[in-house]
LODREN-398187 format. One record per residue (C-alpha): residue in three letters; x, y, z. Coordinates in steps of 0.25 Angstrom, whole numbers, plus 5000, padded with zeros to 4 digits. Example, Ala and Ser with C-alpha at 12.3 -4.5 7.8 and 13.67 -1.06 7.14 Angstrom:
// residues 2
ALA504949825031SER505549965029
//
This chain:
// residues 339
MET500049995000ALA501150095003GLU501850084990VAL500550104983THR500350244991LYS501850284987LYS501650244972ASN500350334972LYS501050424977HIS502250434966THR501150414957MET500450544962ASN501750624962ILE502050584949ILE500650634945ARG500950764951LEU502350774944LEU501650754931VAL500550844933ALA501450944936ALA502350924925GLY501150934916ALA500651074921PHE502051144920TYR502051084905LEU500651144904ALA501051284911PHE502351304902ARG501551254891GLY501651384880VAL502651454889ASP503651554884MET504851484893LYS505751604888GLN504651714893MET504651644906PHE505951664909VAL505851794904ASN504851824914PHE505451754926SER506651834923LYS505951954927LEU505751914941LYS506652004949PRO507351944962ILE506752024972VAL505151984967ILE505651834968ALA506051864982ALA504851934986ALA503951824980ILE504851724988VAL504751795001MET503251814999SER502851664997LEU503651635008ALA503051745018GLY501651695012GLN501951545018LEU502451615031VAL501151675033PHE500351545029VAL501251475041PHE500751575050ARG499151555045TRP499451395048LEU499951425064LEU498651515064LEU497851375061LEU498751295070LYS498551405082ILE497051385081GLN497351255085ASP498251275097ILE499351215088SER500651285089ILE501751285080LYS502951385079TYR502851455067VAL504051395061GLN503851275062ALA502451275054MET503251355044LYS504151245041LEU503051155040HIS502251245031PHE503551255022VAL503651095022GLY502251095017LEU502351205006TYR503551115000TYR502850985001ASN501751064993ILE502551124981CYS503851024980LEU503450884983PRO502550794973SER502150724987SER500550684989VAL500850745004GLY500450895002GLY501151015011ASP499851025019ALA499750875023LEU501250885026ARG501151005035MET499950935042TRP500750825044TYR502050895050VAL501251005059THR500650875066LYS502250855071HIS502150995079THR500750985086ASP500050875094LYS498750935087LYS498950855075MET497650855069GLU497451005072ALA498851035066ALA498450955055LEU497151025052SER497851165052VAL498651135038LEU497151115033VAL496451235037ASP497751295033ARG497651235019ILE496051275018MET496251415023GLY497351435014MET496451375003ILE495251485008CYS496351585005THR496751554992PHE495251534987MET494951684994ILE496251744988ILE495751714975PHE494251754977VAL494751884983ALA495551894973TYR494751874959TRP493251954966PHE494152074974MET495452094971PRO495752204960GLY496252174947GLY497152324947ASP497452374934THR497552244926LYS496652234913LEU496852084914LYS495452014911PHE495151934924GLU494251814922PHE494151714930ASP493051614934ILE493151564949ILE491451524951PRO491651404940THR493151354944LEU492551344959ILE491451274954LYS492351194947ALA493151174961VAL492051144970LEU491651024960ALA493050964959VAL492950964975VAL491550894973ILE492050804964LEU493350754972PHE492450724982VAL491450644974LEU492750564968ALA493250534981GLY491950474985ILE491850394973THR493350354976LEU492850314990PHE491650254985ALA492750154976MET493550134986TYR492350064993LYS491949994982ILE493249924978ARG493549834989ARG495049834988PHE495049984993ARG494049975004PRO495049915014ILE495750065011LEU494550135011PHE493850075025LYS495450085030TYR495550245027GLY494150275031PHE494450215044ILE495550295046PHE494850415043MET493750395052LEU494550355064LYS495350485062TRP494350565059LYS493650515073MET495050535079TRP495150695074SER493850735070SER493650815084ARG494950865082PHE494750905071ILE493450985072THR494051045086ALA495251115076ILE494151145066LYS493251235077LEU494651295083TYR494851355068CYS493251395068SER493551455081LYS494651555075PRO494051635064PHE494851745065THR496151675066LEU495651595053LEU495451725046PHE496851775050ALA497251645044LEU496651675031ALA497151805029LEU498551725032GLY498051655021PHE497751765012THR499151815016CYS499951685013GLN499351685000ALA499351824995LEU500851844998PRO501451714987ILE500351784977THR500751914978ALA502251874977LEU501951814963TYR501151924959LEU502452014961VAL503151894954GLY502051904943ARG502252054942ASN503852024940LEU503651934930GLY502852044922ILE501451994924GLU500452104926ALA499252034930ASN498552084943LEU498752034957LYS497451984957TYR497651864947TYR498751834955PHE497751824968ILE496951704960PHE497851634950PHE498951594961PRO497751554972LEU497151474961SER498451404956TRP498651364972ILE497451294972MET497851234959GLY499051194965ILE498451114977ILE497851024968PRO498650894970ILE498950854956SER500450924955ILE501650954965GLY501251084971GLY500351114959ALA501651124950GLY501251164937VAL499651174940VAL500051284947GLU500851354936LEU499851304925GLY498751374932LEU499551504934ARG499951524919GLU498451484914MET497851584926PHE498751694923SER498851684908LYS497551674904VAL496851764916ALA497851854919ALA498351864904VAL499751844908THR500551764899SER500951614902GLU502451644903GLN501751734915GLY500851644921LEU501751524922GLY502851624927LEU502151644939GLY501651504942LEU503251474942ALA503451594951GLN502451524962ARG503151404960ILE504551454961ILE504051524974TRP503451394979LEU504551324978LEU505451424985THR504451434995SER504351284998ILE505951275001PRO505851295015GLY505051165015VAL506051105009ILE507251135017ILE506051115030HIS505750975027ILE507150935023SER507650975038GLY506450925045LYS506151055052HIS504751045050LEU504550925060PRO504650935076GLU506050945081GLU505950805085GLU505450745074ARG506550805065ILE507650715059GLU509250785059PRO509950775047LYS511250695053
//
């Protein structure tokens, strides 16, 4: 069984690599590479440095928001330790073709720093949900209320059909999950697996449900803290978007800031879908299409923005690599010091 599971993981990783390669091929297809290099040669070192610093600042605000959510559950973790866990998760999300996401890893490691393991893991889930709420709210506010400035570009983006399609997709996923479970029940050789994991789930839920409900009630009892956390969420997402706007201006892109606050959050939502490695290729292709077809910039400029974001992500994940190798994300008693 372990060998089959390992083989399935390798297969999924290969599929993700192929999807990333295919998406990058589509993103670069028809692009004038010489013009791309000319565009990037315009970037000033001070702009690149400012963009990296602003993106890192966004990550640090992200950590502070997570600490607020931990504090509601009366879990005390030092800022530096939470920052280490966050950057390790960031590294996994962006760089590794693993079936274990950065949030799952953060859940696992944060439980090693407290006795309130379920509450600590729940804080990561709540943090992710709040992040997604902020992302959708940024898109909504930018679309409806953010001024377009002096730009003459025509802005047309049909959000309602897109949301309807998203809801239908979720419904279809639930239906498919139900069909899969029913099929497993009908096929005799899969029944033991279904019953085994179903039984384990029921036992775990019975064990943790009361603590889970109590933890949720605690969050609901702190509405002002949650509102402050939402405000921090806007800040930690606005910083990297503004950084990329500076990069875009330096690349000669005249698209208004409004487009950045819509298209980049949309690209993050695309990147969450686990069909590629950290959304590699998919995010860049999406940004190229959105900027070139809606904001009327060239394909080279749209793709350039996508690549600039990818490079900044890779650079900001470097601390996670160092922390992971050194084992600094673990409690001191669990660290294995190099000989």
